[in-house]
C-alpha positions as CSV (number, residue, x, y, z in Angstrom):
1,M,124.9,134.7,68.3
2,K,122.6,136.1,71.0
3,P,118.8,135.9,70.5
4,R,117.2,139.2,69.6
5,S,115.0,140.6,72.2
6,E,111.5,141.9,71.7
7,P,111.6,145.7,71.6
8,R,110.3,147.4,74.8
9,V,106.9,149.1,74.5
10,E,106.7,152.4,76.2
11,I,104.7,152.3,79.5
12,C,102.4,155.5,79.9
13,P,98.9,156.6,80.6
14,A,97.1,156.3,77.3
15,R,93.9,158.3,76.4
16,L,91.2,157.0,74.2
17,D,89.0,159.1,71.9
18,P,85.1,158.2,71.9
19,V,82.9,156.9,69.4
20,F,79.4,158.5,69.4
21,S,76.4,156.6,68.8
22,P,72.9,158.0,67.5
23,R,69.9,156.7,69.5
24,P,66.2,157.9,69.2
25,W,66.2,158.7,72.9
26,G,69.4,160.7,73.0
27,A,70.3,164.3,73.3
28,R,71.1,166.8,70.6
29,S,73.7,168.7,72.7
30,L,76.4,166.6,74.6
31,A,77.9,169.8,76.2
32,P,79.7,170.6,78.5
33,F,81.3,167.0,78.3
34,F,81.9,167.2,74.6
35,P,81.3,170.8,73.7
36,E,82.1,170.1,70.0
37,M,78.9,167.9,69.9
38,S,76.1,170.6,70.0
39,N,73.2,171.4,67.7
40,L,73.5,167.8,66.6
41,A,71.2,166.9,63.4
42,E,70.2,163.7,65.1
43,P,70.2,162.6,68.8
44,V,73.2,160.9,70.2
45,G,72.6,158.6,73.1
46,E,75.9,157.0,73.8
47,A,79.7,158.0,73.8
48,W,81.7,154.6,73.8
49,M,84.9,155.4,75.8
50,T,86.7,151.9,75.7
51,G,85.0,150.2,72.6
52,N,86.8,148.2,70.3
53,E,86.6,151.0,67.6
54,C,88.0,153.8,69.9
55,R,91.4,154.8,68.9
56,F,94.2,155.8,71.3
57,A,95.0,159.5,71.3
58,N,98.8,159.2,72.6
59,G,101.4,156.6,73.7
60,P,103.0,153.7,71.6
61,F,99.5,152.6,70.3
62,A,98.6,156.1,69.1
63,G,96.0,155.9,66.1
64,A,95.4,152.2,66.7
65,R,91.9,151.0,67.6
66,L,91.6,149.5,71.0
67,G,90.2,146.2,69.7
68,D,93.4,145.8,67.6
69,A,95.9,147.1,70.0
70,W,94.7,144.9,72.8
71,F,96.2,141.9,71.3
72,M,99.5,143.5,70.7
73,M,99.8,144.7,74.3
74,P,102.6,143.0,76.5
75,P,101.7,141.8,80.1
76,E,103.3,145.2,81.3
77,W,100.2,146.8,79.8
78,T,97.4,144.3,80.3
79,G,98.4,142.9,83.7
80,T,99.5,139.3,84.5
81,R,96.2,138.0,85.5
82,I,94.2,139.2,82.4
83,D,92.7,136.8,79.9
84,R,93.3,138.5,76.5
85,T,91.7,135.8,74.2
86,G,88.1,137.3,74.4
87,G,89.3,140.9,73.6
88,F,89.3,144.1,75.8
89,P,87.1,143.0,78.8
90,L,85.7,146.6,79.8
91,L,83.2,148.9,78.1
92,V,82.8,152.2,79.6
93,K,80.1,154.7,78.2
94,F,78.6,157.8,78.7
95,I,74.8,157.8,78.3
96,F,72.8,160.7,77.4
97,A,69.2,160.1,78.1
98,A,66.8,163.0,76.9
99,E,63.9,160.4,76.7
100,K,63.1,156.9,78.2
101,L,65.2,153.9,76.8
102,S,63.4,150.9,75.8
103,V,62.2,148.3,78.4
104,Q,65.1,145.6,78.0
105,V,67.2,142.9,79.5
106,H,70.8,141.6,79.0
107,P,71.8,137.8,78.7
108,D,74.5,136.3,80.9
109,D,77.7,134.6,79.9
110,R,76.1,131.1,79.7
111,Y,73.2,132.1,77.5
112,A,75.2,134.3,75.2
113,S,77.9,131.7,74.6
114,R,75.1,129.3,73.5
115,H,73.0,131.5,71.5
116,E,75.1,134.6,70.5
117,A,78.3,133.3,69.3
118,A,78.4,135.3,66.3
119,A,78.1,138.5,68.4
120,G,81.0,137.6,70.7
121,G,79.3,135.2,73.0
122,R,79.8,137.4,76.1
123,G,76.8,138.5,78.6
124,K,76.3,141.9,79.9
125,T,76.4,142.8,83.6
126,E,76.9,146.6,84.2
127,M,76.5,149.5,86.6
128,W,75.4,152.9,86.2
129,Y,76.8,156.0,87.9
130,A,74.7,159.2,87.7
131,V,77.0,161.9,86.4
132,R,73.9,164.3,86.2
133,A,70.4,163.8,86.9
134,D,67.2,166.0,86.7
135,P,65.2,166.3,89.8
136,G,63.1,163.3,90.3
137,A,64.7,161.5,87.5
138,E,64.2,157.6,87.7
139,V,65.4,154.3,86.3
140,L,63.3,151.2,86.4
141,L,65.3,148.2,87.6
142,G,64.3,144.7,88.4
143,M,60.9,142.9,88.3
144,K,58.6,143.5,91.2
145,S,58.6,140.4,93.3
146,E,54.9,139.7,92.8
147,V,55.1,139.8,88.9
148,T,54.8,136.5,87.3
149,L,56.0,135.5,83.8
150,D,52.5,135.4,82.5
151,E,51.5,138.8,83.9
152,F,54.6,140.2,82.3
153,K,53.7,138.8,78.7
154,R,50.2,140.2,79.1
155,A,51.9,143.8,80.2
156,I,54.1,143.6,77.0
157,A,51.0,143.1,74.9
158,D,49.2,145.9,76.5
159,G,51.9,148.5,76.7
160,T,52.3,148.5,80.5
161,A,55.6,146.5,80.7
162,E,57.3,149.5,82.7
163,H,54.6,149.2,85.5
164,C,56.1,145.7,86.3
165,L,59.3,147.1,87.3
166,E,60.7,148.7,90.4
167,R,61.1,152.5,90.3
168,V,64.6,154.0,91.7
169,E,65.1,157.5,92.0
170,L,68.8,158.4,91.1
171,R,70.4,161.5,92.2
172,P,73.9,162.8,91.0
173,D,76.8,160.6,92.5
174,E,74.7,157.6,93.2
175,A,74.9,154.4,91.5
176,V,72.9,151.0,90.7
177,F,74.0,147.5,89.8
178,V,72.5,146.0,86.8
179,S,73.2,142.1,86.7
180,A,72.5,140.2,83.7
181,G,68.8,139.0,83.6
182,S,67.6,142.2,85.2
183,A,64.6,144.1,83.4
184,H,65.2,147.6,83.2
185,T,65.1,150.9,81.5
186,I,66.7,154.4,82.0
187,G,64.3,157.2,82.3
188,A,64.8,160.8,80.9
189,G,67.0,163.4,82.4
190,F,70.1,161.5,83.1
191,V,73.9,161.5,82.1
192,L,75.3,158.2,83.4
193,C,78.5,156.8,83.1
194,E,77.9,153.1,82.5
195,V,80.7,150.5,83.2
196,Q,79.9,146.8,81.9
197,Q,81.3,143.8,80.2
198,Q,82.5,144.5,76.6
199,S,79.2,143.6,74.9
200,D,76.3,145.1,73.2
201,L,73.7,142.3,73.6
202,T,70.3,143.9,74.4
203,Y,66.8,142.3,74.1
204,R,64.2,144.9,73.9
205,V,60.6,143.9,74.8
206,Y,58.9,147.3,74.6
207,D,60.0,150.6,73.0
208,Y,57.0,152.9,73.5
209,N,56.0,152.5,69.6
210,R,58.8,154.8,68.8
211,R,59.5,155.2,64.9
212,D,62.6,156.3,62.9
213,A,62.5,158.9,60.3
214,Q,61.3,156.1,57.7
215,G,58.4,155.1,60.1
216,R,60.1,151.9,61.1
217,A,60.1,150.5,64.6
218,R,63.0,149.2,66.3
219,E,63.3,145.4,66.5
220,L,62.1,143.8,69.6
221,H,63.5,140.4,70.9
222,I,60.7,139.3,73.3
223,D,61.3,135.6,73.2
224,K,65.1,135.9,73.9
225,A,64.3,138.4,76.7
226,L,61.8,136.1,78.3
227,D,64.3,133.4,78.2
228,V,66.9,135.3,80.3
229,M,64.7,137.7,82.5
230,R,64.8,137.1,86.1
231,F,61.5,136.8,88.1
232,G,61.2,136.6,91.8
233,K,64.3,137.6,94.0
234,Q,66.3,140.3,92.3
235,T,70.1,140.5,92.1
236,C,70.2,144.2,91.1
237,G,69.6,147.4,92.8
238,R,71.1,150.6,94.4
239,L,74.6,150.6,95.5
240,E,75.5,151.9,98.9
241,P,79.1,152.9,98.7
242,V,81.8,152.4,101.3
243,R,83.7,155.8,102.0
244,V,87.2,156.0,103.0
245,E,89.5,159.0,103.6
246,R,93.0,158.3,102.7
247,D,95.9,160.8,102.3
248,G,93.5,163.7,101.7
249,V,91.6,161.7,99.0
250,S,87.9,160.8,99.6
251,E,87.5,157.2,98.0
252,S,84.0,155.8,97.6
253,Y,83.9,151.9,96.6
254,F,80.8,151.1,94.9
255,V,80.9,147.4,93.8
256,A,83.0,144.6,92.8
257,C,82.0,141.6,90.7
258,K,84.2,139.4,88.4
259,Y,83.6,141.6,85.5
260,F,84.7,144.9,87.2
261,A,85.2,146.8,90.4
262,T,84.6,150.6,90.5
263,E,85.2,153.4,92.9
264,R,85.3,157.1,93.0
265,W,88.1,159.4,93.9
266,E,87.5,162.9,95.0
267,V,90.9,164.8,94.7
268,P,91.1,168.3,96.0
269,H,94.7,168.7,96.0
270,F,97.0,165.7,95.2
271,A,96.6,161.8,94.9
272,H,99.4,159.4,95.0
273,C,98.7,156.3,93.1
274,T,100.3,153.0,92.4
275,S,99.3,150.7,89.5
276,S,98.7,146.9,89.9
277,Q,101.0,144.4,88.2
278,E,97.8,142.2,87.9
279,H,95.7,144.3,85.9
280,F,95.3,147.6,84.1
281,D,93.2,150.4,85.4
282,V,90.7,152.6,83.6
283,L,90.4,156.3,84.9
284,I,87.3,158.2,83.9
285,V,87.3,161.9,84.6
286,L,83.9,163.2,85.6
287,E,84.9,166.6,86.6
288,G,88.2,168.8,87.0
289,T,91.3,169.5,85.0
290,G,94.9,168.9,85.8
291,S,97.6,166.4,84.9
292,I,98.8,162.8,85.5
293,H,102.4,162.5,86.4
294,W,104.6,159.5,86.1
295,G,108.3,158.5,85.7
296,G,109.3,160.0,88.9
297,G,107.5,163.2,88.0
298,S,109.5,163.6,84.9
299,K,106.5,162.8,82.5
300,R,103.0,164.3,82.5
301,A,99.7,164.4,80.4
302,E,96.8,166.8,80.9
303,Y,93.3,165.7,81.7
304,A,89.9,167.3,81.3
305,P,86.3,166.2,81.8
306,A,85.0,163.1,80.0
307,H,88.7,161.9,79.3
308,V,89.2,158.3,79.8
309,W,92.7,156.9,80.6
310,L,94.1,153.3,80.4
311,I,96.6,153.0,83.1
312,P,99.1,150.2,82.1
313,A,99.7,147.6,84.9
314,A,103.4,148.2,85.0
315,L,103.1,152.0,85.1
316,G,104.0,151.8,89.0
317,E,103.8,155.1,90.9
318,Y,102.0,158.0,89.5
319,E,100.2,160.9,90.6
320,V,96.8,162.9,89.7
321,V,97.6,166.6,90.2
322,P,94.4,168.8,89.9
323,D,94.3,172.4,88.6
324,A,90.6,172.2,89.9
325,R,88.9,169.9,92.2
326,T,88.7,166.6,90.4
327,S,86.4,163.6,90.5
328,V,87.6,160.4,88.8
329,L,86.0,156.9,88.5
330,R,88.5,154.0,88.6
331,T,87.5,150.8,87.2
332,Y,89.4,147.3,86.7
333,V,88.9,143.7,86.2
334,P,89.7,142.3,89.8
335,G,90.1,138.7,88.9
336,D,90.2,136.9,92.3
337,L,87.3,138.4,94.4
338,A,88.5,136.6,97.5
339,K,92.0,138.1,97.1
340,L,90.4,141.5,96.6
341,R,88.3,141.1,99.6
342,H,91.4,140.4,101.7
343,D,93.3,143.3,100.2
344,L,90.3,145.8,101.1
345,I,90.3,144.3,104.7
346,A,94.0,144.6,104.9
347,G,94.0,148.3,103.8
348,G,91.7,149.0,106.7
349,M,88.3,148.3,105.5
350,S,86.0,146.3,108.0
351,E,84.9,142.7,107.0
352,S,81.3,143.7,106.7
353,A,82.0,146.7,104.6
354,A,84.3,144.7,102.3
355,A,81.5,141.8,102.1
356,S,78.9,144.5,101.2
357,L,80.8,145.4,97.9
358,L,81.2,142.0,96.6
359,R,78.5,140.3,93.9
360,W,79.7,136.8,93.6
């Protein structure tokens, strides 16, 4: 008797539905990205697009939560080089900042594994891409080089912690890298797309004395924050993308670290794409409508702004066909950065340009 073979799981682009998180600094309307989220009773600050609680809208895992489906996915979906033991590795969010966020910091993997095992034990390195930004809107990112630990402690006590951080004005389509250990906050007037490790570990040191409806202040985590915060030379900052024109598509490469690599595609007419066997991709539609075609053009799915699509590793060739000019972020877990550098150079990027993207 022949052994029974496992049933083949359909390979197709799969869209995830968002999960929305109230935040005191958030917005009461998320239109036009989420037009149904208008005139909200309480401010919403974050739309989690690849959180563990997000459910698939289509495909073989339709209705399932990403955190559950991840462990059922075959390598044709996840890729051959992805470690599935720690859960889905990438968290994509849209952040709607109507007011300043708290002054905060995130731990790295080493600290999180020792002190935050109950919360998943995973650190948090991230990047922010400005989808929208009011004129003059700023983020505060990284400690000023002259600020010492004792000076920062005094600044926390007297309510001037934000003055110790570097100010970075961000315009639409610009991005910054926020390495673990970098003190930061996001100013008012932004819609950001955040790409990060799948972690929600945040240590707040100052929250502008805000109170909730019951008069309670949000918890601060000063001791842990000071344990992980980087002083002196910083590893965060503004990203200078490397731009490449290829087959009528403008590609802007922002950053690559061991946790994620992110690029933007500007697609005026048509984009021919090929998935990697080594990893899945996540496509984040920033603007434009159209359809994704696969299966030799025999299958298609419609996309719209704020859609997030998981592209299986074994999908193979597919096409992005706009009805209107489309802007997409592509992000993925690159695995071997040395191999990625080699591939970028082999694809025509200069050695210096490829080196500028990598955060080892």
